[in-house]
C-alpha positions in Angstrom: 34.2 -8.4 9.7 30.9 -8.0 7.8 29.3 -11.3 6.8 27.7 -11.8 3.4 24.2 -11.8 5.0 25.0 -8.6 6.9 26.1 -7.0 3.7 22.8 -7.9 2.1 21.0 -6.3 5.1 22.8 -3.0 4.6 22.1 -3.2 0.9 18.4 -3.0 1.7 19.0 0.8 2.0 20.6 1.0 -1.4 19.2 2.0 -4.8 15.9 0.4 -5.8 17.4 -2.4 -7.9 20.1 -3.2 -5.3 17.5 -3.2 -2.5 15.2 -5.5 -4.5 18.1 -7.9 -5.2 19.1 -8.0 -1.5 15.4 -8.5 -0.5 15.1 -11.5 -2.9 18.4 -13.0 -1.7 17.5 -12.7 2.0 14.1 -14.2 1.4 15.8 -17.1 -0.5 18.1 -17.6 2.5 15.1 -17.7 4.7 15.1 -18.2 8.5 18.9 -18.2 8.7 18.9 -14.6 7.6 16.4 -13.3 10.1 18.9 -12.7 13.1 21.1 -10.6 10.8 18.1 -8.6 9.6 16.9 -8.0 13.1 20.4 -6.9 14.3 20.8 -4.6 11.3 17.3 -3.0 11.5 18.3 0.0 13.7 21.0 1.1 11.3 18.6 1.2 8.3 16.8 4.2 7.1 13.0 4.2 6.4 13.3 2.6 3.0 15.5 -0.1 4.2 13.3 -0.8 7.2 10.2 -1.1 5.0 12.1 -3.6 2.8 13.2 -5.5 5.9 9.5 -5.7 6.9 8.8 -7.3 3.6 11.5 -9.9 4.2 10.0 -10.6 7.7 6.6 -11.2 6.1 7.8 -13.4 3.3 10.0 -15.5 5.5 7.3 -15.7 8.2 9.6 -16.2 11.2 8.0 -15.2 14.5 11.4 -14.3 15.9 11.0 -10.9 14.2 8.0 -10.1 16.4 9.9 -8.0 19.0 11.7 -6.1 16.3 8.4 -5.3 14.5 6.9 -4.2 17.9 9.9 -1.8 18.3 9.2 -0.3 14.9 5.7 0.8 16.1 7.6 3.6 17.8 9.4 4.7 14.6 9.4 8.4 13.5 8.2 7.2 10.1 4.4 6.7 9.9 4.7 4.3 7.0 7.2 2.2 8.9 4.7 2.1 11.8 1.9 1.2 9.6 3.7 -1.6 7.8 5.0 -3.0 11.1 1.5 -3.1 12.4 0.2 -5.0 9.4 3.2 -7.4 9.5 2.6 -8.2 13.2 -1.0 -9.2 12.4 0.0 -11.1 9.2 2.5 -13.1 11.3 -0.1 -13.6 14.1 2.1 -12.2 16.8 -0.3 -12.2 19.7 2.1 -10.4 22.0 1.7 -7.3 19.7 -1.9 -6.6 20.9 -1.1 -4.2 23.7 1.8 -2.4 21.8 -0.7 -2.0 18.9 -3.3 -0.5 21.2 -0.7 1.9 22.5 0.4 2.8 19.0 -3.2 3.5 18.0 -3.8 5.7 21.0 -0.6 7.6 20.2 -1.8 7.9 16.6 -5.0 9.6 17.8 -3.0 11.8 20.2 -1.0 13.1 17.2 -4.4 14.1 15.7 -3.8 11.8 12.7 -7.1 11.7 10.8 -8.7 8.2 11.4 -9.1 7.7 7.6 -5.3 7.9 7.0 -3.5 4.7 6.3 -1.6 4.4 9.6 -4.6 4.3 11.9 -6.4 2.2 9.3 -3.6 -0.3 9.2 -3.4 -0.5 13.0 -7.2 -1.1 13.3 -6.9 -3.8 10.7 -4.1 -5.4 12.6 -6.0 -5.3 15.9 -9.1 -6.9 14.2 -6.9 -9.7 12.7 -5.5 -10.5 16.1 -9.0 -10.6 17.6 -8.5 -7.5 19.7 -11.0 -5.3 17.8 -14.5 -6.4 16.6 -15.9 -4.1 13.9 -19.7 -3.5 14.3 -21.5 -5.2 11.5 -25.3 -4.4 11.5 -27.6 -7.3 10.7 -28.6 -6.2 7.2 -25.1 -5.5 6.2 -24.0 -8.9 7.6 -26.8 -10.7 5.8 -26.1 -9.1 2.4 -22.4 -10.1 2.8 -23.3 -13.7 3.7 -25.5 -14.0 0.6 -22.5 -12.8 -1.5 -20.1 -15.5 -0.3 -17.1 -15.5 2.0 -14.5 -15.2 -0.9 -16.0 -12.1 -2.5 -14.0 -8.8 -2.3 -17.1 -7.0 -0.8 -20.8 -6.5 -1.5 -22.4 -6.3 -4.9 -22.7 -2.6 -5.8 -26.4 -3.0 -6.2 -26.5 -3.1 -2.4 -24.3 -0.1 -1.8 -27.1 2.4 -0.9 -28.7 -0.1 1.5 -25.3 -0.8 3.2 -24.6 3.0 3.5 -27.9 3.6 5.3 -27.7 0.5 7.4 -24.3 1.4 8.7 -25.2 5.0 9.4 -28.5 4.0 11.0 -26.4 2.0 13.4 -24.0 4.9 14.1 -21.2 3.6 12.0 -19.0 6.1 10.2 -18.0 5.2 6.6 -14.4 6.5 6.0 -14.1 5.5 2.3 -15.2 2.8 -0.2 -13.2 0.8 -2.8 -14.5 -1.0 -5.8 -13.4 -4.3 -7.3 -14.2 -6.3 -10.4 -14.0 -10.0 -10.5 -13.3 -11.5 -13.9 -12.4 -15.2 -14.4 -11.6 -15.6 -10.7 -9.2 -12.7 -10.6 -9.9 -9.4 -8.8 -9.1 -6.0 -10.2 -9.4 -2.5 -8.7 -12.0 -0.3 -10.3 -12.0 3.5 -10.0 -15.0 5.0 -8.3 -16.4 8.5 -8.4 -13.2 10.0 -7.0 -14.9 12.0 -4.3 -12.4 13.3 -1.8 -14.3 14.3 1.3 -12.7 15.6 4.5 -14.4 15.5 7.8 -14.0 17.9 10.7 -13.0 15.4 13.4 -13.7 17.9 16.2 -17.4 17.7 15.3 -19.9 15.6 17.3 -20.0 11.9 16.3 -23.6 12.0 15.1 -22.7 14.9 12.7 -19.7 13.0 11.4 -21.8 9.9 10.7 -24.5 11.9 8.8 -21.9 13.8 6.8 -20.2 10.6 5.8 -23.6 9.1 4.9 -24.3 12.1 2.6 -21.0 11.8 0.8 -21.3 8.0 0.5 -24.8 8.3 -1.0 -23.5 10.8 -3.5 -20.7 8.4 -4.3 -23.2 5.6 -4.8 -25.0 7.6 -7.5 -21.8 7.5 -9.6 -20.4 4.2 -8.5 -19.5 1.5 -11.1 -22.2 -1.1 -11.4 -22.4 -4.6 -12.7 -22.9 -8.2 -11.6 -19.1 -8.6 -11.3 -18.5 -5.3 -9.5 -18.2 -5.2 -5.7 -17.9 -2.4 -3.1 -15.9 -2.7 0.0 -16.6 0.2 2.5 -14.4 0.8 5.4 -16.1 2.2 8.6 -15.4 2.8 12.2 -17.4 2.9 15.4 -17.5 5.7 18.0 -15.2 3.5 20.2 -12.5 3.7 17.5 -12.1 7.4 18.2 -12.2 6.9 22.0 -10.5 3.6 22.7 -10.3 2.3 26.3 -6.9 2.4 28.0 
């Protein structure tokens, strides 16, 4: 006999409004709903599993750690990405090795490193202390002068940061822009350049090509005292992680 909580779990796979209602109800029930969500996870489709991940994050119950680790092997790349981010958000230390395996598998699939799945896994590993992004001294100093709560670096420093990163063999994948107004942060559209790198090329070539594209983006970037840039970059070791 299906319990009310189990029925809510199955509803996560329903139409958008039904799924949203079930999500809200499960979050309201809280920790008592987690075992049923874990048990029902394998029977859910991709949409339902993504919504279940949201429930796990909102409730914040570490018992969902093994279930999230299992989702790292999903056939759905978005499910894998969201599971990785959730594992880090919930501070599941046991997820470090599974995340490393998931990242290596991602590279073996030839998923471009600037796609959201590998980006999310790298973020998760960094949050769990298993990955240390390389931050050159100038870039670090400019960030320190900005303040820990800022969404990035003032765009006035964008060109200096691009060159500092590239000079230290760091490859910029993309950059995002944010405006801070009355303590609130808003996304700001940039130049809209959509560059694609040939990931079979030598690392040094990739770094210089990304530098050139980023410098071009900097010439058209939004500027202002309240506008910040947040570049995302990787090190050579991110393409060739140790086993």
